[in-house]
C-alpha positions in Angstrom: -14.7 7.7 -41.8 -12.0 5.4 -43.1 -10.5 4.9 -39.6 -14.0 4.4 -38.1 -14.8 1.8 -40.8 -11.6 0.0 -40.2 -12.4 -0.3 -36.5 -16.0 -1.5 -37.1 -14.9 -4.2 -39.6 -12.1 -5.3 -37.2 -14.4 -5.4 -34.2 -17.1 -7.4 -36.1 -14.5 -9.9 -37.3 -13.1 -10.3 -33.8 -16.5 -11.1 -32.4 -16.9 -13.8 -35.0 -14.4 -15.9 -33.1 -11.8 -16.1 -35.9 -8.1 -16.1 -34.6 -7.1 -12.6 -33.6 -3.7 -12.6 -35.4 -5.3 -13.5 -38.8 -8.1 -11.0 -38.3 -5.7 -8.2 -37.6 -3.4 -9.0 -40.6 -6.2 -10.0 -43.1 -8.5 -7.0 -42.4 -5.6 -4.6 -42.4 -4.1 -5.9 -45.7 -7.4 -6.0 -47.5 -8.4 -2.6 -46.2 -5.0 -1.1 -47.1 -5.1 -2.5 -50.6 -8.6 -1.2 -51.3 -7.7 2.4 -50.2 -4.0 2.7 -51.0 -3.3 0.1 -53.7 -0.1 -2.0 -54.2 2.2 0.6 -52.6 1.0 -0.3 -49.1 1.5 -4.0 -49.8 5.1 -3.3 -50.6 5.5 -1.3 -47.4 3.9 -3.9 -45.0 6.7 -6.5 -45.2 9.4 -3.8 -44.6 7.5 -2.7 -41.5 7.0 -6.2 -40.2 10.7 -7.1 -40.7 11.7 -3.8 -38.9 9.5 -4.7 -35.9 10.6 -8.4 -35.7 14.3 -7.3 -35.8 13.9 -5.6 -32.4 16.3 -7.4 -30.1 14.2 -6.7 -27.0 11.6 -9.2 -28.4 14.2 -11.9 -28.3 13.7 -12.0 -24.5 10.2 -13.4 -25.0 11.1 -16.9 -26.2 14.0 -17.1 -23.8 11.8 -16.2 -20.8 9.1 -18.6 -22.0 11.7 -21.4 -22.3 12.9 -20.6 -18.8 9.4 -20.7 -17.3 8.4 -24.0 -19.0 11.7 -25.6 -18.0 11.4 -24.5 -14.4 7.9 -26.0 -14.3 9.4 -29.4 -15.3 12.2 -29.3 -12.7 10.0 -30.0 -9.7 11.6 -27.1 -7.8 8.2 -25.4 -7.3 6.7 -28.5 -5.6 9.6 -28.8 -3.1 9.6 -25.1 -2.4 5.8 -25.1 -1.7 6.0 -28.2 0.6 9.0 -26.8 2.6 7.6 -23.3 3.0 4.1 -24.5 4.0 5.5 -26.6 6.8 7.9 -24.0 8.0 4.9 -21.7 8.4 2.8 -24.5 9.8 2.5 -22.9 13.2 0.8 -19.8 11.7 -2.9 -20.0 11.0 -3.2 -19.7 7.3 0.4 -20.7 6.8 -0.3 -22.8 3.8 -2.1 -19.9 2.1 0.8 -17.6 2.9 3.1 -20.2 1.4 1.1 -20.3 -1.8 1.4 -16.5 -2.1 5.2 -16.5 -1.4 5.8 -19.4 -3.8 3.6 -17.7 -6.4 5.7 -14.5 -6.1 8.9 -16.6 -6.4 7.6 -18.4 -9.5 6.5 -15.0 -11.0 10.1 -13.7 -10.4 11.4 -16.9 -12.1 9.1 -17.4 -15.0 6.7 -14.5 -15.8 4.2 -16.9 -17.4 0.8 -16.6 -15.8 -0.8 -19.7 -17.3 2.1 -22.0 -16.3 2.2 -20.6 -12.8 -1.6 -20.9 -12.2 -1.7 -24.5 -13.5 1.4 -25.5 -11.5 0.1 -24.0 -8.3 -3.4 -25.4 -8.9 -2.1 -28.9 -9.4 0.3 -28.7 -6.4 -1.6 -26.8 -3.8 -5.3 -26.9 -4.4 -5.9 -30.5 -3.5 -3.7 -30.1 -0.4 -5.5 -26.9 0.8 -8.9 -28.6 0.4 -7.7 -31.7 2.3 -6.4 -29.5 5.1 -9.9 -27.9 5.6 -9.5 -24.7 3.6 -12.8 -23.3 2.3 -12.8 -23.7 -1.5 -13.3 -19.9 -2.1 -10.2 -19.1 0.0 -8.1 -21.8 -1.7 -9.0 -20.9 -5.2 -8.8 -17.1 -4.6 -5.3 -17.4 -3.2 -4.0 -19.6 -6.0 -5.5 -17.6 -8.9 -4.4 -14.3 -7.5 -0.8 -15.4 -6.6 -0.5 -17.1 -10.0 -1.1 -13.9 -11.9 1.7 -12.1 -10.0 3.8 -12.8 -13.1 2.1 -10.0 -14.8 3.7 -7.4 -12.6 6.7 -9.0 -10.9 9.7 -9.0 -13.3 10.8 -10.7 -15.5 7.3 -10.2 -16.9 6.4 -10.9 -20.6 3.8 -8.1 -20.2 6.4 -5.6 -19.3 8.7 -6.7 -22.1 5.9 -6.2 -24.7 4.8 -2.9 -23.2 8.4 -1.6 -23.3 8.6 -2.6 -26.9 5.3 -1.0 -27.9 5.6 2.1 -25.8 9.4 2.6 -26.6 10.4 2.4 -23.0 13.5 0.8 -21.5 12.5 -2.7 -20.4 15.2 -2.5 -17.7 13.6 0.6 -16.3 10.2 -1.1 -16.4 11.6 -4.1 -14.4 13.0 -1.8 -11.8 9.8 0.3 -11.6 7.7 -2.8 -11.1 9.6 -4.2 -8.1 8.0 -2.0 -5.4 4.4 -2.3 -6.7 4.9 -6.1 -7.0 6.2 -6.4 -3.4 3.3 -4.2 -2.2 0.8 -6.4 -3.9 2.3 -9.6 -2.3 2.2 -7.8 1.1 -1.4 -6.8 0.7 -2.3 -10.4 -0.2 -0.6 -11.7 2.9 -2.2 -9.1 5.1 -5.6 -10.2 3.8 -4.9 -13.8 4.7 -3.9 -12.8 8.2 -7.1 -10.8 8.5 -9.1 -13.8 7.3 -7.3 -16.0 9.9 -8.4 -13.6 12.7 -11.9 -13.0 11.3 -12.9 -16.4 10.0 -10.4 -18.9 11.6 -12.3 -21.9 10.3 -11.7 -20.8 6.7 -7.9 -20.9 7.1 -6.9 -23.8 9.5 -3.5 -24.6 10.9 -1.4 -27.6 9.9 -1.8 -30.4 12.5 0.9 -31.1 15.1 1.4 -34.6 13.7 2.3 -33.3 10.3 4.7 -30.8 11.8 6.4 -33.5 13.8 6.6 -35.7 10.8 8.1 -32.9 8.7 10.7 -32.1 11.3 11.7 -35.7 11.6 12.0 -36.2 7.8 13.7 -32.9 7.0 17.2 -31.6 7.4 18.5 -28.1 7.3 20.4 -29.1 4.2 17.1 -30.1 2.4 15.4 -26.9 3.6 18.2 -24.7 2.4 18.4 -26.5 -0.9 14.6 -25.8 -1.5 15.3 -22.1 -1.3 18.7 -21.7 -2.8 17.9 -23.1 -6.2 15.0 -20.6 -7.0 16.9 -17.7 -5.4 19.9 -18.5 -7.6 17.7 -18.3 -10.7 16.1 -15.1 -9.7 19.4 -13.6 -8.7 21.0 -14.6 -12.0 18.3 -12.9 -14.0 17.2 -9.9 -12.1 20.5 -9.3 -10.4 22.3 -9.1 -13.8 19.7 -6.6 -15.1 19.6 -4.4 -12.0 23.4 -4.4 -11.6 23.7 -3.2 -15.2 25.7 -6.2 -16.2 23.3 -7.5 -18.8 20.4 -6.3 -20.9 17.0 -7.9 -20.4 17.6 -10.0 -23.5 21.0 -11.2 -22.3 19.6 -11.9 -18.8 16.8 -14.0 -20.4 19.5 -16.1 -22.1 21.2 -16.5 -18.7 17.9 -17.5 -17.1 17.2 -20.0 -19.8 20.6 -21.7 -19.3 20.2 -21.6 -15.5 16.8 -23.2 -15.6 18.2 -26.0 -17.8 21.1 -26.5 -15.3 18.8 -26.5 -12.3 16.6 -29.1 -14.0 19.7 -31.2 -14.7 20.7 -30.9 -11.0 17.3 -32.2 -10.0 17.8 -35.1 -12.4 14.7 -34.3 -14.3 16.3 -33.4 -17.6 15.8 -35.9 -20.3 15.1 -36.0 -24.0 11.4 -36.2 -23.4 11.5 -33.2 -21.1 13.6 -31.2 -23.6 11.2 -32.1 -26.4 8.1 -31.0 -24.3 9.8 -27.8 -23.3 10.8 -26.9 -26.9 7.4 -27.8 -28.2 5.6 -25.6 -25.7 8.1 -22.7 -26.0 7.6 -22.8 -29.8 3.9 -22.8 -29.5 3.7 -19.9 -27.1 6.3 -17.8 -28.9 4.7 -18.4 -32.3 1.4 -17.2 -30.8 2.9 -14.0 -29.5 4.8 -13.2 -32.7 2.0 -14.0 -35.2 -0.2 -11.6 -33.3 2.6 -9.0 -33.4 2.8 -9.4 -37.2 -1.0 -8.8 -37.5 -0.8 -5.9 -35.1 2.1 -4.3 -37.1 0.0 -4.5 -40.3 -2.9 -3.0 -38.5 -0.8 -0.2 -37.0 0.6 0.8 -40.4 -2.9 0.9 -42.1 -4.4 2.7 -39.1 -1.8 5.5 -39.4 -2.1 5.7 -43.2 -5.8 6.5 -42.7 -4.7 9.0 -40.1 -6.6 7.2 -37.4 -4.2 8.3 -34.7 -4.7 11.9 -35.8 -8.5 11.5 -35.7 -8.2 10.0 -32.2 -6.0 12.8 -30.9 -8.3 15.5 -32.4 -11.3 13.8 -30.8 -9.6 13.8 -27.4 -8.7 17.4 -27.7 -12.2 18.3 -28.9 -13.9 16.8 -25.8 -11.3 18.5 -23.6 -10.5 15.5 -21.4 -8.0 16.2 -18.6 -4.9 13.9 -18.5 -6.3 11.9 -15.6 -9.8 11.7 -17.2 -8.1 10.2 -20.3 -6.1 7.8 -18.2 -9.3 6.7 -16.5 -10.9 6.1 -19.9 -8.0 4.0 -21.1 -7.7 1.9 -17.9 -11.5 1.2 -18.0 -11.3 0.3 -21.7 -8.3 -2.1 -21.1 -10.0 -3.6 -18.1 -13.2 -4.4 -20.1 -11.2 -5.6 -23.1 -9.4 -8.0 -20.7 -12.7 -9.8 -20.3 -12.7 -10.9 -23.9 -9.2 -11.0 -25.4 -5.7 -11.9 -24.3 -3.3 -9.4 -22.8 -1.0 -9.8 -25.9 -3.7 -8.6 -28.2 -4.6 -5.7 -25.9 -1.0 -4.5 -25.8 -0.6 -4.7 -29.6 -4.0 -3.3 -30.5 -4.8 -0.6 -27.9 -1.5 0.6 -26.5 0.0 1.9 -29.8 -3.2 4.0 -30.3 -3.2 5.6 -26.9 0.5 6.1 -26.4 0.7 9.3 -28.5 -2.1 10.8 -26.4 -0.1 10.2 -23.2 2.9 11.8 -24.8 0.7 14.7 -25.9 -0.3 15.1 -22.2 3.4 14.9 -21.2 2.6 12.0 -18.8 5.3 9.7 -17.5 5.1 6.6 -19.8 6.9 4.5 -17.2 4.2 5.2 -14.6 1.4 4.7 -17.2 2.9 1.3 -18.3 3.0 0.0 -14.7 -0.7 1.0 -14.2 -1.6 -0.7 -17.4 0.2 -3.9 -16.4 -1.6 -4.0 -13.0 -4.8 -3.3 -14.9 -4.2 -6.3 -17.2 -3.4 -8.4 -14.2 -6.8 -7.5 -12.7 -8.6 -8.3 -15.9 -7.0 -11.8 -15.8 -9.0 -12.4 -12.6 -12.3 -10.7 -13.2 -15.4 -12.9 -13.8 -16.9 -14.0 -16.0 -14.0 -14.3 -18.5 -10.8 -14.1 -16.3 -8.2 -16.3 -18.0 -6.6 -17.3 -14.7 -10.0 -18.6 -13.5 -10.2 -20.8 -16.6 -6.7 -22.1 -16.1 -7.5 -23.0 -12.5 -10.9 -24.5 -13.2 -9.2 -26.8 -15.8 -7.1 -28.5 -13.1 -9.4 -28.1 -10.1 -10.7 -31.4 -8.5 -14.3 -32.3 -8.5 -16.4 -30.3 -6.1 -14.7 -27.0 -6.9 -17.3 -25.0 -8.9 -17.1 -21.9 -11.0 -19.1 -20.1 -8.2 -16.3 -20.9 -5.8 -13.8 -19.3 -8.1 -15.9 -16.2 -8.7 -16.5 -15.6 -5.0 -13.0 -16.3 -4.0 -11.3 -13.9 -6.3 -13.4 -10.8 -5.5 -11.3 -9.7 -2.5 -8.1 -9.8 -4.6 -9.6 -7.8 -7.4 -10.5 -5.1 -4.8 -6.9 -5.3 -3.4 -5.5 -4.7 -6.9 -7.8 -1.8 -7.6 -6.7 -0.3 -4.3 -3.1 -0.6 -5.3 -3.8 1.1 -8.6 -5.5 3.9 -6.8 -2.4 4.3 -4.5 -0.1 4.4 -7.5 -2.3 7.0 -9.2 -2.2 9.1 -6.0 1.4 8.5 -5.2 3.4 8.1 -8.5 6.6 7.8 -6.4 5.7 4.2 -5.8 6.7 3.6 -9.4 9.2 6.3 -10.1 11.3 6.3 -6.8 13.3 3.1 -7.4 14.2 3.9 -11.0 15.4 7.4 -10.0 17.5 5.9 -7.2 19.1 3.4 -9.5 19.9 6.0 -12.1 
């Protein structure tokens, strides 16, 4: 009854609209004090300091800094322009370019909001001016912008690794193949649209292609690709080669992003100030939620909520796959209302012991949850990526355009999840090969 009461009070306070971090911490501390007295209040700071001293979490501010700095460098804009004109002869080449650049930014930043806003500002007006149907343009941008949820280095994977006690390096390796498959499925859908509804995905005109070839050199084209690849190689290459831990690689990425911005002559005091301010804001948001979630987790365990939950699951005799389905559906629905950070810190610590009881591969479960969280980012009516894109969309692009355009990509992601459930080797093969 105590565990149930804690959940009811917490859920009611969350629905009130009060900040999640303060709800988690405030309700947990008050509840713990009422039922366990001052002893629990002495224990909470020790638990919080123990959690915050986890070196893996140091990668969060470093990767956030790297993503924000890269956004200021202008590299994404040049990469998008170059790739779209290189694929200009292909029908739907601009949409294919958006997907590829979105994947590149995902592998460079891992920050969904920054990627969606950047791609929306750069490519949405261009796609609309070239004759793309609004639904097609918005769907491509929103879906490719959320690839940072699954393609490493991903903040989602770092937080999942910390909460589920899994190697972040293993998670990064395991996510590579599903991430590449998702990019491939997106591109195949665009090619299908080009064959089925050619008017929706037009080609770039011959005049523009001629103008591009006259104004471009191989040196400029190579430069557009080399700088992002250098950043990705320095981060992921050092992790996969075993040279650096994810935290150390995040430091390398932060330094490389700063150097690339300097090479582009975009680094200034104003840019550094803006990057530091945004990094501090995003990092503080993550960690204050983590503090509240740590207090909640401690109190939840003190009232034996995890034991009650396990006993309930055993009493209803759910099979492992039935329980997995329940968790994925619950996370998917929760993604309509709250951010992925809160979902990871509230839901995942509760269900992880059940997965361990069923002897399920936590690496495989974590990848499924990350793709599921990515899907919830896109799902109407509360998909966060849709809100990000609507905020920078030009006049004439309606919410209905966003909702209709994103549906095919949600289906694609659900299809990928089904494939991973049926064929776990899609996740486990690469980590086993890398040792």
